[in-house]
KOLKE-202381 format. One record per residue: residue number from 1; residue in one letter; chain; x, y, z of N, C-alpha, C in turn. Coordinates in nm, 2 decimals. Example, Ala and Ser with C-alpha at 12.3 -4.5 7.8 and 13.67 -1.06 7.14 Angstrom:
BEGIN
     n   res   chain   n.east   n.north     n.up   ca.east   ca.north    ca.up   c.east   c.north     c.up
     1     A       A     1.32     -0.57     0.78      1.23      -0.45     0.78     1.32     -0.33     0.78
     2     S       A     1.28     -0.22     0.71      1.37      -0.11     0.71     1.29      0.00     0.79
***
This chain:
BEGIN
     n   res   chain   n.east   n.north     n.up   ca.east   ca.north    ca.up   c.east   c.north     c.up
     1     M       A    -0.55      7.20    -0.67     -0.54       7.14    -0.54    -0.41      7.05    -0.54
     2     K       A    -0.35      7.04    -0.42     -0.24       6.95    -0.41    -0.28      6.83    -0.33
     3     Y       A    -0.22      6.72    -0.37     -0.25       6.59    -0.31    -0.13      6.51    -0.27
     4     Q       A    -0.02      6.58    -0.25      0.11       6.51    -0.22     0.10      6.41    -0.10
     5     R       A     0.04      6.46     0.01      0.04       6.37     0.13    -0.05      6.25     0.10
     6     S       A    -0.16      6.27     0.03     -0.25       6.16     0.00    -0.18      6.06    -0.08
     7     S       A    -0.10      6.10    -0.18     -0.02       6.01    -0.26     0.08      5.94    -0.18
     8     S       A     0.15      6.01    -0.09      0.24       5.94     0.00     0.18      5.84     0.09
     9     L       A     0.07      5.87     0.14      0.00       5.78     0.23    -0.05      5.65     0.15
    10     F       A    -0.09      5.68     0.03     -0.14       5.57    -0.06    -0.02      5.47    -0.09
    11     A       A     0.09      5.53    -0.11      0.21       5.44    -0.14     0.24      5.36    -0.01
    12     A       A     0.23      5.42     0.10      0.26       5.35     0.23     0.15      5.24     0.25
    13     A       A     0.03      5.27     0.22     -0.08       5.18     0.24    -0.07      5.06     0.15
    14     Q       A    -0.02      5.07     0.03      0.00       4.96    -0.06     0.10      4.86    -0.01
    15     K       A     0.18      4.90     0.08      0.28       4.80     0.14     0.22      4.71     0.24
    16     V       A     0.11      4.75     0.30      0.05       4.66     0.41    -0.10      4.63     0.39
    17     I       A    -0.16      4.69     0.29     -0.30       4.67     0.26    -0.31      4.63     0.11
    18     P       A    -0.37      4.52     0.07     -0.39       4.48    -0.07    -0.45      4.59    -0.15
    19     G       A    -0.38      4.64    -0.25     -0.43       4.75    -0.33    -0.43      4.88    -0.27
    20     G       A    -0.39      4.89    -0.14     -0.38       5.01    -0.07    -0.51      5.07    -0.01
    21     V       A    -0.62      4.99    -0.03     -0.75       5.03     0.02    -0.83      4.91     0.07
    22     N       A    -0.93      4.94     0.15     -1.01       4.83     0.21    -1.14      4.81     0.14
    23     S       A    -1.16      4.87     0.03     -1.28       4.85    -0.05    -1.24      4.90    -0.19
    24     P       A    -1.27      4.81    -0.30     -1.22       4.84    -0.43    -1.26      4.98    -0.48
    25     V       A    -1.38      5.03    -0.45     -1.43       5.16    -0.50    -1.34      5.27    -0.45
    26     R       A    -1.27      5.25    -0.34     -1.19       5.36    -0.29    -1.06      5.38    -0.36
    27     A       A    -1.03      5.29    -0.45     -0.90       5.29    -0.52    -0.90      5.40    -0.63
    28     F       A    -1.01      5.46    -0.66     -1.02       5.56    -0.77    -1.00      5.51    -0.91
    29     K       A    -1.00      5.38    -0.93     -0.97       5.33    -1.06    -1.07      5.38    -1.17
    30     A       A    -1.19      5.41    -1.13     -1.29       5.46    -1.23    -1.28      5.60    -1.26
    31     V       A    -1.21      5.68    -1.18     -1.20       5.82    -1.20    -1.05      5.87    -1.22
    32     G       A    -0.96      5.78    -1.19     -0.82       5.81    -1.21    -0.75      5.89    -1.10
    33     G       A    -0.62      5.88    -1.09     -0.55       5.94    -0.98    -0.54      5.86    -0.86
    34     D       A    -0.47      5.91    -0.76     -0.46       5.83    -0.63    -0.58      5.87    -0.54
    35     P       A    -0.61      5.77    -0.45     -0.72       5.80    -0.36    -0.69      5.92    -0.27
    36     I       A    -0.79      6.00    -0.24     -0.78       6.11    -0.14    -0.79      6.06     0.00
    37     F       A    -0.70      6.09     0.08     -0.70       6.04     0.22    -0.77      6.15     0.31
    38     V       A    -0.87      6.12     0.38     -0.95       6.21     0.46    -0.90      6.22     0.60
    39     E       A    -0.89      6.34     0.65     -0.84       6.37     0.79    -0.96      6.38     0.88
    40     K       A    -1.06      6.46     0.83     -1.18       6.48     0.92    -1.30      6.53     0.83
    41     A       A    -1.41      6.54     0.89     -1.53       6.59     0.81    -1.63      6.66     0.90
    42     K       A    -1.70      6.75     0.85     -1.80       6.82     0.93    -1.91      6.87     0.84
    43     G       A    -2.03      6.84     0.87     -2.15       6.89     0.79    -2.14      6.82     0.65
    44     A       A    -2.14      6.91     0.55     -2.13       6.86     0.41    -1.99      6.86     0.35
    45     Y       A    -1.89      6.88     0.44     -1.75       6.89     0.38    -1.66      6.79     0.44
    46     L       A    -1.57      6.75     0.35     -1.45       6.66     0.38    -1.33      6.75     0.38
    47     Y       A    -1.24      6.71     0.47     -1.11       6.78     0.48    -1.00      6.68     0.47
    48     D       A    -0.92      6.69     0.36     -0.82       6.58     0.34    -0.69      6.61     0.41
    49     V       A    -0.59      6.52     0.40     -0.47       6.53     0.47    -0.38      6.64     0.41
    50     D       A    -0.41      6.69     0.29     -0.34       6.80     0.23    -0.40      6.94     0.26
    51     G       A    -0.50      6.94     0.34     -0.56       7.07     0.38    -0.67      7.11     0.28
    52     N       A    -0.71      7.03     0.19     -0.82       7.07     0.09    -0.95      7.05     0.15
    53     Q       A    -1.04      7.14     0.13     -1.18       7.13     0.17    -1.27      7.09     0.05
    54     L       A    -1.34      6.98     0.06     -1.42       6.92    -0.05    -1.56      6.91    -0.01
    55     I       A    -1.65      6.93    -0.10     -1.79       6.91    -0.08    -1.82      6.76    -0.10
    56     D       A    -1.88      6.70     0.00     -1.91       6.55     0.00    -2.04      6.52    -0.06
    57     Y       A    -2.03      6.47    -0.19     -2.16       6.43    -0.26    -2.18      6.28    -0.24
    58     I       A    -2.10      6.21    -0.17     -2.11       6.06    -0.16    -2.17      6.02    -0.02
    59     N       A    -2.14      6.10     0.08     -2.20       6.07     0.22    -2.17      5.93     0.27
    60     S       A    -2.04      5.90     0.25     -2.00       5.76     0.30    -2.08      5.65     0.23
    61     W       A    -2.11      5.68     0.11     -2.19       5.58     0.03    -2.33      5.56     0.08
    62     G       A    -2.38      5.66     0.15     -2.52       5.65     0.20    -2.56      5.69     0.34
    63     P       A    -2.49      5.64     0.44     -2.54       5.66     0.57    -2.53      5.79     0.64
    64     M       A    -2.45      5.88     0.58     -2.43       6.02     0.64    -2.54      6.12     0.59
    65     I       A    -2.66      6.08     0.60     -2.77       6.16     0.55    -2.79      6.29     0.64
    66     L       A    -2.74      6.29     0.76     -2.75       6.40     0.85    -2.63      6.49     0.84
    67     G       A    -2.53      6.45     0.76     -2.40       6.52     0.76    -2.30      6.46     0.85
    68     H       A    -2.18      6.51     0.84     -2.07       6.45     0.92    -2.07      6.52     1.06
    69     A       A    -2.04      6.44     1.16     -2.02       6.49     1.29    -2.13      6.58     1.34
    70     Y       A    -2.25      6.54     1.30     -2.37       6.61     1.35    -2.38      6.59     1.50
    71     E       A    -2.39      6.71     1.57     -2.37       6.71     1.71    -2.47      6.61     1.79
    72     P       A    -2.60      6.61     1.76     -2.68       6.51     1.83    -2.64      6.37     1.81
    73     V       A    -2.59      6.33     1.69     -2.54       6.20     1.67    -2.41      6.17     1.75
    74     V       A    -2.32      6.27     1.74     -2.20       6.25     1.82    -2.22      6.23     1.97
    75     N       A    -2.31      6.31     2.02     -2.35       6.30     2.16    -2.41      6.17     2.20
    76     A       A    -2.49      6.12     2.11     -2.56       5.99     2.13    -2.46      5.88     2.13
    77     V       A    -2.36      5.89     2.03     -2.26       5.78     2.02    -2.17      5.78     2.15
    78     V       A    -2.13      5.90     2.19     -2.04       5.91     2.31    -2.12      5.86     2.43
    79     E       A    -2.24      5.89     2.45     -2.32       5.84     2.56    -2.33      5.69     2.57
    80     K       A    -2.35      5.63     2.45     -2.36       5.48     2.45    -2.22      5.42     2.46
    81     A       A    -2.12      5.48     2.40     -1.98       5.43     2.42    -1.94      5.42     2.56
    82     Q       A    -1.98      5.52     2.64     -1.94       5.53     2.78    -2.00      5.41     2.86
    83     K       A    -2.10      5.35     2.81     -2.17       5.24     2.87    -2.11      5.10     2.82
    84     G       A    -2.02      5.11     2.73     -1.97       4.99     2.67    -1.99      4.99     2.52
    85     T       A    -1.90      4.92     2.44     -1.91       4.93     2.29    -1.96      4.80     2.23
    86     S       A    -1.94      4.69     2.30     -1.99       4.56     2.24    -2.01      4.46     2.35
    87     F       A    -2.12      4.39     2.35     -2.15       4.30     2.46    -2.16      4.15     2.41
    88     G       A    -2.19      4.13     2.29     -2.21       3.99     2.24    -2.34      3.93     2.30
    89     M       A    -2.43      4.01     2.35     -2.55       3.97     2.41    -2.66      4.07     2.38
    90     P       A    -2.79      4.03     2.39     -2.90       4.12     2.35    -2.91      4.25     2.43
    91     T       A    -2.95      4.35     2.37     -2.98       4.48     2.45    -3.12      4.53     2.41
    92     E       A    -3.17      4.61     2.51     -3.31       4.66     2.49    -3.32      4.75     2.37
    93     I       A    -3.21      4.83     2.34     -3.22       4.92     2.23    -3.23      4.86     2.09
    94     E       A    -3.18      4.73     2.08     -3.20       4.66     1.95    -3.35      4.64     1.92
    95     T       A    -3.43      4.60     2.02     -3.57       4.59     2.00    -3.64      4.72     1.97
    96     E       A    -3.59      4.83     2.04     -3.65       4.96     2.01    -3.63      5.00     1.87
    97     I       A    -3.51      4.98     1.82     -3.47       5.02     1.68    -3.55      4.94     1.58
    98     A       A    -3.56      4.81     1.61     -3.63       4.72     1.52    -3.78      4.76     1.51
    99     A       A    -3.84      4.79     1.63     -3.98       4.83     1.63    -4.00      4.96     1.56
   100     L       A    -3.91      5.05     1.57     -3.92       5.18     1.50    -3.92      5.16     1.35
   101     A       A    -3.82      5.08     1.30     -3.81       5.05     1.16    -3.94      4.98     1.10
   102     V       A    -3.99      4.88     1.18     -4.11       4.81     1.13    -4.23      4.91     1.12
   103     A       A    -4.24      5.00     1.22     -4.35       5.09     1.22    -4.34      5.19     1.10
   104     M       A    -4.22      5.22     1.05     -4.20       5.32     0.95    -4.21      5.26     0.81
   105     V       A    -4.18      5.13     0.79     -4.18       5.07     0.66    -4.29      4.97     0.65
   106     P       A    -4.39      4.99     0.57     -4.51       4.91     0.57    -4.48      4.76     0.53
   107     N       A    -4.38      4.73     0.44     -4.37       4.59     0.40    -4.26      4.52     0.48
   108     I       A    -4.22      4.57     0.60     -4.13       4.50     0.68    -4.21      4.45     0.81
   109     D       A    -4.19      4.32     0.83     -4.26       4.26     0.95    -4.16      4.24     1.06
   110     K       A    -4.04      4.19     1.03     -3.94       4.17     1.13    -3.80      4.21     1.07
   111     I       A    -3.70      4.23     1.16     -3.57       4.27     1.11    -3.46      4.19     1.18
   112     R       A    -3.36      4.15     1.11     -3.24       4.09     1.17    -3.13      4.18     1.14
   113     F       A    -3.06      4.23     1.24     -2.95       4.32     1.22    -2.82      4.24     1.19
   114     V       A    -2.75      4.29     1.09     -2.63       4.22     1.04    -2.52      4.33     1.03
   115     N       A    -2.40      4.28     0.99     -2.28       4.37     1.00    -2.26      4.45     0.87
   116     S       A    -2.32      4.41     0.76     -2.30       4.49     0.63    -2.41      4.46     0.53
   117     G       A    -2.41      4.54     0.43     -2.50       4.51     0.32    -2.48      4.38     0.25
   118     T       A    -2.35      4.34     0.24     -2.31       4.21     0.18    -2.38      4.10     0.26
   119     E       A    -2.37      4.11     0.39     -2.42       4.00     0.47    -2.58      4.00     0.46
   120     A       A    -2.64      4.12     0.46     -2.78       4.12     0.44    -2.83      4.06     0.31
   121     C       A    -2.76      4.09     0.20     -2.80       4.04     0.07    -2.78      3.88     0.07
   122     M       A    -2.66      3.84     0.12     -2.64       3.69     0.13    -2.75      3.62     0.20
   123     S       A    -2.79      3.68     0.32     -2.89       3.61     0.40    -3.03      3.61     0.32
   124     A       A    -3.06      3.72     0.25     -3.18       3.73     0.18    -3.19      3.62     0.07
   125     V       A    -3.08      3.61     0.00     -3.07       3.51    -0.11    -3.08      3.37    -0.05
   126     R       A    -3.01      3.34     0.06     -3.01       3.21     0.12    -3.16      3.18     0.16
   127     L       A    -3.23      3.27     0.22     -3.36       3.25     0.26    -3.45      3.22     0.14
   128     A       A    -3.43      3.30     0.03     -3.52       3.27    -0.09    -3.49      3.14    -0.14
   129     R       A    -3.37      3.09    -0.15     -3.33       2.96    -0.20    -3.39      2.85    -0.11
   130     G       A    -3.38      2.87     0.02     -3.43       2.77     0.11    -3.58      2.76     0.11
   131     F       A    -3.65      2.87     0.09     -3.79       2.87     0.09    -3.85      2.81    -0.04
   132     T       A    -3.79      2.85    -0.15     -3.84       2.81    -0.28    -3.78      2.67    -0.33
   133     G       A    -3.67      2.63    -0.27     -3.60       2.51    -0.32    -3.54      2.53    -0.46
   134     K       A    -3.52      2.65    -0.50     -3.46       2.68    -0.63    -3.32      2.75    -0.61
   135     D       A    -3.23      2.74    -0.71     -3.10       2.79    -0.69    -3.06      2.92    -0.76
   136     K       A    -3.13      2.95    -0.87     -3.09       3.06    -0.95    -3.15      3.19    -0.89
   137     I       A    -3.07      3.30    -0.91     -3.12       3.43    -0.88    -3.10      3.52    -1.00
   138     I       A    -3.18      3.63    -1.00     -3.16       3.73    -1.11    -3.11      3.86    -1.05
   139     K       A    -3.01      3.91    -1.10     -2.96       4.04    -1.07    -2.95      4.13    -1.19
   140     F       A    -2.93      4.26    -1.18     -2.92       4.34    -1.29    -2.78      4.39    -1.32
   141     A       A    -2.74      4.38    -1.44     -2.61       4.43    -1.48    -2.58      4.57    -1.44
   142     G       A    -2.47      4.59    -1.37     -2.44       4.72    -1.32    -2.49      4.75    -1.18
   143     C       A    -2.58      4.67    -1.12     -2.62       4.69    -0.98    -2.53      4.62    -0.89
   144     Y       A    -2.51      4.68    -0.77     -2.42       4.64    -0.67    -2.49      4.59    -0.54
   145     H       A    -2.45      4.47    -0.50     -2.51       4.42    -0.38    -2.41      4.36    -0.28
   146     G       A    -2.28      4.41    -0.28     -2.18       4.37    -0.19    -2.08      4.27    -0.25
   147     H       A    -2.00      4.21    -0.17     -1.89       4.14    -0.22    -1.90      3.98    -0.21
   148     S       A    -2.03      3.94    -0.20     -2.05       3.79    -0.21    -2.03      3.75    -0.35
   149     D       A    -1.98      3.63    -0.37     -1.95       3.58    -0.51    -2.07      3.59    -0.60
   150     S       A    -2.19      3.56    -0.55     -2.31       3.56    -0.63    -2.34      3.69    -0.69
   151     F       A    -2.29      3.80    -0.63     -2.32       3.93    -0.67    -2.21      4.00    -0.75
   152     L       A    -2.10      3.94    -0.76     -1.98       4.00    -0.83    -1.98      3.95    -0.98
   153     I       A    -2.10      3.96    -1.04     -2.11       3.94    -1.18    -2.17      4.07    -1.24
   154     Q       A    -2.08      4.14    -1.31     -2.12       4.27    -1.37    -2.19      4.36    -1.26
   155     A       A    -2.11      4.38    -1.15     -2.16       4.45    -1.04    -2.15      4.60    -1.04
   156     G       A    -2.07      4.65    -1.13     -2.05       4.79    -1.14    -1.96      4.85    -1.03
   157     S       A    -1.89      4.76    -0.97     -1.79       4.80    -0.87    -1.69      4.69    -0.84
   158     G       A    -1.57      4.73    -0.81     -1.47       4.64    -0.76    -1.39      4.57    -0.87
   159     A       A    -1.31      4.47    -0.83     -1.22       4.40    -0.92    -1.28      4.33    -1.03
   160     V       A    -1.41      4.28    -1.01     -1.47       4.20    -1.11    -1.59      4.27    -1.17
   161     T       A    -1.58      4.40    -1.19     -1.69       4.48    -1.24    -1.75      4.42    -1.37
   162     F       A    -1.66      4.38    -1.46     -1.71       4.32    -1.58    -1.70      4.17    -1.58
   163     G       A    -1.74      4.11    -1.46     -1.72       3.97    -1.43    -1.79      3.88    -1.53
   164     T       A    -1.72      3.77    -1.56     -1.77       3.66    -1.64    -1.75      3.53    -1.55
   165     P       A    -1.79      3.41    -1.60     -1.77       3.29    -1.52    -1.62      3.27    -1.48
   166     N       A    -1.53      3.33    -1.55     -1.39       3.31    -1.52    -1.33      3.43    -1.44
   167     S       A    -1.41      3.51    -1.38     -1.36       3.62    -1.30    -1.28      3.56    -1.18
   168     P       A    -1.18      3.63    -1.14     -1.09       3.58    -1.04    -1.16      3.54    -0.91
   169     G       A    -1.16      3.41    -0.88     -1.22       3.36    -0.75    -1.37      3.33    -0.76
   170     V       A    -1.43      3.37    -0.86     -1.58       3.34    -0.87    -1.59      3.22    -0.96
   171     T       A    -1.64      3.11    -0.91     -1.65       2.98    -0.98    -1.76      2.98    -1.09
   172     E       A    -1.74      2.89    -1.18     -1.84       2.88    -1.29    -1.97      2.84    -1.24
   173     G       A    -1.98      2.76    -1.13     -2.11       2.72    -1.07    -2.18      2.84    -1.01
   174     T       A    -2.11      2.92    -0.94     -2.17       3.04    -0.89    -2.22      3.13    -1.00
   175     A       A    -2.14      3.16    -1.10     -2.18       3.24    -1.21    -2.30      3.19    -1.28
   176     K       A    -2.31      3.06    -1.29     -2.42       2.99    -1.36    -2.55      3.02    -1.29
   177     D       A    -2.54      3.02    -1.16     -2.67       3.04    -1.08    -2.71      3.19    -1.07
   178     T       A    -2.63      3.28    -1.12     -2.66       3.42    -1.12    -2.70      3.47    -1.26
   179     L       A    -2.82      3.49    -1.28     -2.87       3.53    -1.41    -2.87      3.69    -1.42
   180     L       A    -2.83      3.74    -1.54     -2.83       3.88    -1.55    -2.95      3.93    -1.63
   181     A       A    -3.00      4.04    -1.59     -3.11       4.11    -1.66    -3.07      4.26    -1.68
   182     T       A    -3.15      4.33    -1.76     -3.12       4.47    -1.79    -3.21      4.56    -1.71
   183     Y       A    -3.15      4.65    -1.63     -3.23       4.74    -1.54    -3.32      4.82    -1.63
   184     N       A    -3.44      4.84    -1.58     -3.55       4.92    -1.65    -3.60      4.86    -1.78
   185     D       A    -3.58      4.73    -1.80     -3.62       4.66    -1.92    -3.71      4.54    -1.87
   186     L       A    -3.84      4.57    -1.85     -3.93       4.47    -1.80    -3.94      4.35    -1.89
   187     K       A    -3.94      4.37    -2.02     -3.95       4.26    -2.12    -3.83      4.17    -2.11
   188     N       A    -3.71      4.23    -2.09     -3.59       4.15    -2.07    -3.60      4.06    -1.95
   189     V       A    -3.65      4.12    -1.84     -3.67       4.04    -1.72    -3.76      3.92    -1.74
   190     E       A    -3.87      3.95    -1.81     -3.97       3.84    -1.84    -3.90      3.74    -1.92
   191     A       A    -3.82      3.77    -2.02     -3.75       3.68    -2.10    -3.66      3.59    -2.02
   192     V       A    -3.58      3.65    -1.93     -3.49       3.57    -1.85    -3.57      3.47    -1.76
   193     I       A    -3.68      3.52    -1.70     -3.76       3.43    -1.62    -3.81      3.31    -1.71
   194     A       A    -3.86      3.34    -1.83     -3.92       3.24    -1.92    -3.81      3.14    -1.96
   195     A       A    -3.69      3.19    -1.98     -3.58       3.10    -2.02    -3.53      3.01    -1.90
   196     N       A    -3.57      3.04    -1.78     -3.53       2.97    -1.67    -3.66      2.93    -1.58
   197     K       A    -3.76      2.88    -1.65     -3.89       2.86    -1.58    -3.87      2.76    -1.47
   198     N       A    -3.93      2.80    -1.35     -3.93       2.72    -1.23    -3.80      2.70    -1.17
   199     E       A    -3.70      2.78    -1.21     -3.56       2.77    -1.15    -3.52      2.89    -1.07
   200     V       A    -3.60      3.00    -1.07     -3.55       3.13    -1.01    -3.60      3.14    -0.87
   201     A       A    -3.51      3.16    -0.78     -3.55       3.17    -0.64    -3.59      3.31    -0.60
   202     C       A    -3.53      3.41    -0.66     -3.56       3.55    -0.63    -3.49      3.65    -0.73
   203     I       A    -3.54      3.77    -0.73     -3.48       3.88    -0.80    -3.43      3.98    -0.70
   204     I       A    -3.30      4.02    -0.72     -3.25       4.12    -0.63    -3.21      4.25    -0.71
   205     L       A    -3.24      4.36    -0.66     -3.21       4.49    -0.73    -3.20      4.60    -0.64
   206     E       A    -3.13      4.71    -0.69     -3.12       4.83    -0.62    -3.25      4.92    -0.66
   207     P       A    -3.32      4.97    -0.56     -3.43       5.06    -0.60    -3.39      5.17    -0.69
   208     V       A    -3.27      5.23    -0.66     -3.21       5.33    -0.75    -3.07      5.27    -0.78
   209     A       A    -3.03      5.26    -0.91     -2.91       5.20    -0.95    -2.79      5.29    -0.92
   210     G       A    -2.73      5.29    -0.80     -2.63       5.38    -0.76    -2.50      5.37    -0.84
   211     N       A    -2.46      5.25    -0.87     -2.33       5.23    -0.93    -2.33      5.25    -1.08
   212     M       A    -2.45      5.29    -1.13     -2.46       5.32    -1.28    -2.49      5.47    -1.30
   213     G       A    -2.47      5.55    -1.19     -2.50       5.69    -1.21    -2.63      5.73    -1.15
   214     C       A    -2.68      5.66    -1.04     -2.80       5.69    -0.97    -2.92      5.70    -1.07
   215     I       A    -2.94      5.59    -1.14     -3.05       5.58    -1.24    -3.18      5.53    -1.16
   216     P       A    -3.29      5.61    -1.17     -3.41       5.57    -1.10    -3.49      5.47    -1.18
   217     P       A    -3.58      5.39    -1.12     -3.66       5.30    -1.19    -3.76      5.37    -1.28
   218     A       A    -3.78      5.31    -1.40     -3.88       5.37    -1.49    -4.02      5.34    -1.43
   219     K       A    -4.12      5.42    -1.46     -4.25       5.40    -1.41    -4.30      5.26    -1.44
   220     G       A    -4.35      5.19    -1.34     -4.40       5.05    -1.36    -4.30      4.94    -1.35
   221     F       A    -4.17      4.98    -1.35     -4.07       4.88    -1.35    -4.06      4.81    -1.21
***
């Protein structure tokens, strides 16, 4: 396959966008080569700017579970866009979507819609700290929870993948309050909790560790 136009666009992007991409994982550092620039997508396929057709195994990192440009979704988006794209005020459909999610997921009582996974995780940790009065959180090495400083400690993605207290921009105080445990190792988790007795506000984890190769949880973990 040829990727000349992608390489050219990446060079142009680096002049106006830090690193040439708007999310570290898109830089292809983990796999090598220049990022592939996508022109369009349909169903299970991506079509890049060089005319290559690619099978999409990533699905925009999760949300494209129905495939790209699925006609009922496109029609629904167009219908809503024709009525306005953003209001800064409540809408009836927000309540309808929230009620649907609550009905489908047994352990959800209420939902607050936010702009990103990072914001959701930040809010969850803040609530846990506020409720418990404790500062420390436990995350698992290699698990990814967005770009908040608390989560960029061995996150398995981005500029501080192998982060330590001196990772660029992440303070020692932040790193100190983020405790690392080993995914699928219950005894290790117990040891971390025991070593920080009465100091842990919450444990945050990916149900399936996507940034470590889609590792499922062991039975009982």
